[in-house]
C-alpha positions in Angstrom: -0.1 0.0 0.0 1.0 3.5 -0.6 -0.3 6.7 0.6 0.1 10.1 2.2 -0.8 11.7 5.4 -0.5 14.8 7.2 0.6 14.9 11.0 -0.6 18.1 13.0 2.5 18.3 14.8 4.7 19.0 11.8 3.9 21.3 8.7 4.7 18.7 5.9 3.2 15.7 4.1 4.6 12.4 4.8 4.5 9.6 2.2 4.4 6.0 3.4 4.7 2.5 1.9 2.9 -0.3 3.9 3.2 -4.1 3.6 1.1 -6.6 5.6 1.8 -10.2 5.4 -1.0 -12.1 6.6 -1.8 -10.9 9.9 1.2 -11.7 11.5 3.6 -8.8 10.4 3.4 -5.2 9.3 6.1 -2.9 8.0 5.8 0.9 7.1 8.4 3.2 5.8 7.9 6.8 5.9 9.6 9.7 4.0 9.2 13.2 3.8 9.5 16.1 1.1 12.5 15.6 -1.2 12.6 11.7 -0.2 14.0 12.5 3.2 13.8 9.5 5.3 11.3 10.0 8.3 11.0 6.6 10.0 10.1 3.0 9.7 8.0 0.7 11.7 8.2 -3.1 12.0 5.5 -4.7 13.9 4.1 -8.3 15.0 1.1 -9.1 17.4 3.8 -9.4 20.3 5.6 -6.0 19.6 7.2 -3.4 17.4 10.2 -1.6 16.6 10.0 2.0 15.4 13.0 3.9 14.0 12.7 7.7 14.0 15.3 8.8 11.4 15.2 12.3 12.5 16.6 11.6 15.9 18.2 8.5 15.1 16.4 6.7 17.9 14.7 3.3 17.9 11.7 2.7 20.1 10.7 -1.0 20.9 7.3 -1.9 22.9 4.0 -3.6 22.8 1.5 -3.1 20.0 -1.2 -2.0 22.3 -3.6 1.0 21.7 -2.0 3.5 24.3 1.6 2.7 22.8 0.6 3.7 19.3 -1.4 6.6 20.7 1.7 8.1 22.3 4.2 7.3 19.4 2.1 7.6 16.3 -0.8 9.7 17.2 -3.1 6.7 16.3 -5.3 5.4 19.1 -5.4 1.8 17.6 -4.0 -1.5 18.6 -1.9 -3.8 16.1 -4.8 -6.0 15.2 -6.8 -2.8 14.4 -4.3 -1.1 12.3 -3.8 -4.4 10.3 -7.5 -4.8 9.9 -7.9 -1.3 8.6 -5.0 -1.9 6.1 -6.6 -5.1 4.8 -9.9 -3.2 4.3 -11.5 -5.0 7.2 -13.8 -3.4 9.6 -12.1 -3.4 12.9 -13.8 -4.3 16.0 -13.1 -1.3 18.2 -14.5 -1.7 21.6 -16.5 1.1 23.2 -15.1 2.7 26.3 
């Protein structure tokens, strides 16, 4: 999958490429204007590794809703993100 997104914290468009292998793994690479590397995410149901190319830091953790909310500003769990990328309707529980 390919697409674009705008993040409210930065005044730029980010381009991303995403690959979903069945439901067991997910890879997303992000680039900014002029092809500048922004970051990359590799995830499985057990955890994820996110590399922030701007700061040179790698973050590792669980693929739960709260972690993705803090890191990517997307309040979805790993399974919900994969469901959306596969064109499925995720079962998002109500609070």
